[in-house]
N, C-alpha and C positions, 0 to 999 in steps of 0.2 A: 693805778697801782696804789696799794695801801700806804698811807703816810708812815705807818709804823715800820714797814719794810724799807722805805726810802730813808727813814731816819737811821736805820742800822747801816745802810750803805754809806750815808754821809759820815757816820761815825767811823766806819772802816777806813774810808779815804783819809780822814783826819788823824786817826789814832794809829793805824797800821800802814797806810800809804805814806804820808809825809811825816807822821809822828811829831806833831807840833809840840814844841817845847815851851815851857812857861816863859813869858816875856818875849817870845819870838814874833816877828812880823810875818804875815802870810799874804801871798799874792795868789789870786784866783783868776785864771784866764778862761773866758767862756763866750760862747755864742748866745744869741738872744732866745734860744729855744726852750729852756727850762728854768725861768727865773725863780720859781718857787723852790726848786731843789737847790739852786745857788744860795738862796737865803738860808735854807736849812744847813748848808755846808758852812756858811759864814757863822751861824750860831754855834755849830759844833766846834768850830775853831776857837771861838771865844770861850766855850765851856772847857776847852783844853788849855785855857789860860794864855791864849794868844794876846799879844800887846795891841796889835792893830791888824785889821784884815782889809785888803784893798782888792776890789774886783775890776778887772779890765775887760770890757765887752768888745766883741768884734762882730762884723756882719758882712757877709760876702758881697752883697749888692753895693755897699759903700766901698769895699776894696776895689771892685770893678770900676766904680766911678773915679776913684783916686788914680788908678792906673791909666784910665782913658784920658783924663784931663791934665794930670801933672806931667811935667817934663821929667826926663831921666835924671837930670841934675837935681831937681827939687826932690824927687823920690830918694835919691842916693845921698843927699846931704844929711849929716847928723848935726843938728843944732846944739848949742851949748847946754840947753836945758835937758836934752836927752843924755848928754855926757854926764851931767850932774846926777841924773837918775841912775845911770849905770854905776857911777861911783857909790851912790847910796846903797845899791844892792851889794856891792863889794864890801861895804862897811858893815851892813846889817845882816847880810846873808839870810834873807827871808825864805821860808818854806814856800815852794811853788806847786800849785795844783793846776793842771791843764785839763779842762773838760772838753772832750771832742763830741761834736754833735752835728757838724756841718754836712751839707749836701755834697756827696762825692763828685758831683758835676757842677758845683756851685760857681766855679770860676771858668767854666767853659767859654771859650772865645776870647779870653784875656790874652793880651800880647805878652807872652812869656819871655820873649827876647828882651823886651823893654824891662820887665821885672828883673831878669838876670843881670842886665847891665847896671841897674840901680843897686842890686845887692852886692855886686862886685865893687861898687864905689864905697858903700857904707861899711862893708865887712872889715876892711883893714883898720878902720877907726874903732869898731866895736870889739874886735878880736882881743885886744889886751885886757879888756874888762871881762870878757867871757873866759879867757884863760885863767885869770886871777881867781875866778869862782869855781874852776874845775874841781870836782869831787868835794867841794866845801859845803854845798847845800843839800838839803833833802828836797826831792821833787817826786811828783806822782802824776801820771797820765791815766785818766779814767774816762768814762763815757756816760752820756745821757742821750736819749733819743731826740733827734730833730725830725720835724714832719717830712721834709724832703728825703732825708736819709732813710726813715722808716718806710716810706713808699718805695724807695729803691730796693730795699731788702724784701719787702712784702708787697709787690706791685698789684696783686689782685684784691687787696683789702681797702676798706674805707680808711681814711687817714687816722681817725681815732683808734680803730682796731689795730692798724699797723704800728702806731706808737706804743700801744699796750703790749703787743707781741714783741717789739724790740726791747721794751723795758724788761720783759720776762727773760729774753735771751741774754741781755747784759747782766742782769742780776744772777742768773743761773751760772753763767760761765765765769762770773767774778766771785763765785763761792759765797754769795750772800745767803747763808743758811740761818738756822736758829741761833748759831753762835759763829758769826763770820770770822772774828779774830782768831778763835781757836782753829777754825778750818784753815786759815792762812798759816798759822803756826805749824800745823801738820804738813801742809803743802810745801812750805819752805824747808822743812826738815827732809822731805823726800828729794827735793831738788838739790839740797846740799850734799846728800849721800851720793847722788849720781855724779855731781861735780867732783867729789873726792875720788871716786873711782876713775873718772877720766883723767884727773890730774896725776894719778899714780901710774899712768901708762907710759909716760915719757914720749908723748906724741910729737913726731916731727912734721907730719903732713896728714891731711885728710883727702881721701879720694872719693868723689861723688860720681855715681853712675845711676842712670834711669832709662827706662824704655823709650822715653821721649827724645833721646839723643844727648842728654846731659852726660858729660865726661870731663870732669874738672878736678884738678889737684891743687890744693891750697897749702902753702907752707906755714908752719907755726913759729912764733917767737919762743925761743927756749925758756925765757923768763915768764911767759904768759901762763895764766891759769883760766880754767872754765869757772864761770860764775852763774848764779841763777837765783831768782826770787829776791830775798832780802839782801840789801847792800848796807854798807856802813860808811858814813861820810868821814872826812878827815877830822871832823869835830867829835867823832866817835858816837854818832847818832844813827841808829838803825832806821831803815825805811824801805818801802817797796815801791820802786819807780814805775812799775806798770801793774795796773789792775784791769784786766786779768794778765797772767803771765804763766807760760808753760815751758819756757826755754832754758836750756843750758847754753851759754854763749861764751865766745872768746874772740879777742881781736887777733887776726892773723898777721904775719910778717908782710909789711909793705913790699911790693915787688915780687912776691912769690905766689903767683897764680897762673896756671896754664890750662887752657882748654875752653870748653864751651858749656854754658848752662842755660837751660830753658825755664821760663817762668811757668808757674802752674796756677796762678790766680792773678786777676787784674790788680794793678798798682794805682792807687789814688795819690797823685802827686800834685801839690799846689792847686787843689780843687779841680783837677782834670784826670781822666783815666788813661793809663797806658796798658795795653792788653796784648796777649799772645806774642811775647817778645823773647829774644835771646841775646846774650852778651858773650862775646868771645874775648878771652884774656891772653895776652902774651907778655912775658916778663912782669906779670902782676897787674898790667894796665889793660883796661877795656880798649880794644882796637877795632871792634866791630859791634854794632848794635842794630838790630832790625826788629820792628814791631808791626803787627797788623793794624793797631790803633795807637796813635800818639807817638809815632817814631821820631818826629821832629822834637817833641818835648823830651823824649828819652835821651836823645843826643845832646840837647841843651843841658839837661841835668848832668850828664857825664863829663861835660866840659866847663862846668861852673868855675872851677879853679884847677890848679895842678893836681890836687889830691882827689878830685871828684871821681876820677876814673879808676881808682884803686879801691880794694876791699878794706872795710873797717870792722867787719863783724862776720863771724860764722856762728849761726844759732841752730841748735838741734831741738826739734819739736816732733814728737811722735804723732802719727795719724790717729792714734787712740786718745788724743787729748779731748777734753770736753767740748772745745769749740769745733774741732773737726767732726766729732761725733754728732754734733747738732745738725750737721748737713747744710748749714747756712753759709752763704757767701755774704760777708758783711760790707764789702767795698770800703773797708776802713782798716788801715794797717795794724792798729792796736790789736784788733781781733784776728784778722786774717794771718798775721805773722805768727800768732800763737795757735794756729791750726796746722802749720806746716813748717818744715825746715826752711830757713831763709838765710840769705846773705844780705849785707848792706854795703853799698858803695859810700865812700866818703870817710868822715872822721871815725877813728877807732876810740876805744875806751882805755884811758890811762890806768883805771882801777882794775883792769885785768892783768896788770903786771904784778908779779909777786912782790910783796913788801913795798907797794907803790907809795905808801905814806912817808917812806924815808927817801923818796926820790922826787926830783923836780919834774914838772911836766915835760921840759925839754929833754931830760934824761930818758923818760919813758918813750918819747918820740925817737930818740936816737937808737933805742933798742929795736924799733920797727913799727911802733904805733903810727898809723896814718893820720895825717892832719888835713882837714878840709873845712870849708864853710857849710857843707851839707853832710847829712847822715840819712840815707834813704834805704829802708828795708824792702826787699822784694822776695816773694815766696817761690820756692823751688821744690818743696817736698811733694811727694805723691806716693801712691801705693806700691810703685816699683822702685822707689828710692833705696839704694844700698850705699852705705858709707863705710869705708875701711880706714882704720888708723894705721899709718906706717910709723912704727915706733923705733926708738933707739935700739941698735943691735940688729936691725933688719926684721924684727917681729911685726907681723900684720895681724891686727885685732879687729874683728867685725864690731862696728858700733851700731849700725842700722841694717836691718834686713826687711825688705818689703814695706818700708815706710815706718817701721817701729823699732824701738830699742832692741838690740841684740844681746842685752845683758839685763 
């Protein structure tokens, strides 16, 4: 891939993704797959007047070794230096860039029960720091191709060819054009108009149906609004949390979901795949989950904590989106969730509450925003997906027909 094109992509992530501010610290989280691009990203952050840029590397093979040889107690312990680092993040509010590139099957064989126990130990200690930073920071998740990921998407190609093809797919769907920032300004404007229409309907619930058996009704929080594309932090800094992004999303009312929903794409969770699954909800909570592949992992996920089995997000994405039209299955949620309507179990988004800046996080949760240590998106959209909005006064408004917007 031409370095000039990658430079534009790095600039997009820094300027439009996290929108680095003068004197701000920047954290970059990356795998070992594209070090040259990471260096390019670091340079662009400094050109945007970042005070300091820190890169934290990860590697699935090391993660597997840690899980294999460390005890649950060791994995779940949060030492004082980690608490100090968390406090530093609360004090400085760095912009966070997450580059995904890992192998979708990279943690296959890992003892996920052990990982879950360790997370349950550490999360209560980390949660106060996480809550304190809620909606305070800019963050952006973007992607670069890893060799194993590229071969998963393009299995019939040589590794070098697969990486190049995956670069092309990432850049195309991320709107890295001759003027990427302008392209994103126009895209954000379109998403904003769709959200404004949805927010004017007075939606009380969404009813999902599809030929695969999906029949699910999800209740809305009266104070909640649809959001999409660009967001604004409590520091009044605009940013785009996902590159790419095609969704208009909202956090539903905790405890208001009835029916069954079927997945339409594989879910890569914790480096392992869950495929061909369904989840049945009663009184808002997942009460049954079956999968052809990864069923044990699916049920572990849904019982991570009290809120893990409740919905935290409803996202609307048309089948006519660039990612869906590419015809590719990415095996990566950042892309696959932007190719189809999806739901998420776990934590909801406080910033979907109207006037959330004048409310505390606890107040947003009291209104119905779900709280959990996880937030996992899974794809449910398909060509036969219909969604109806049941609105105040009994009016029913079609939102999706045959997988695409009905307005």
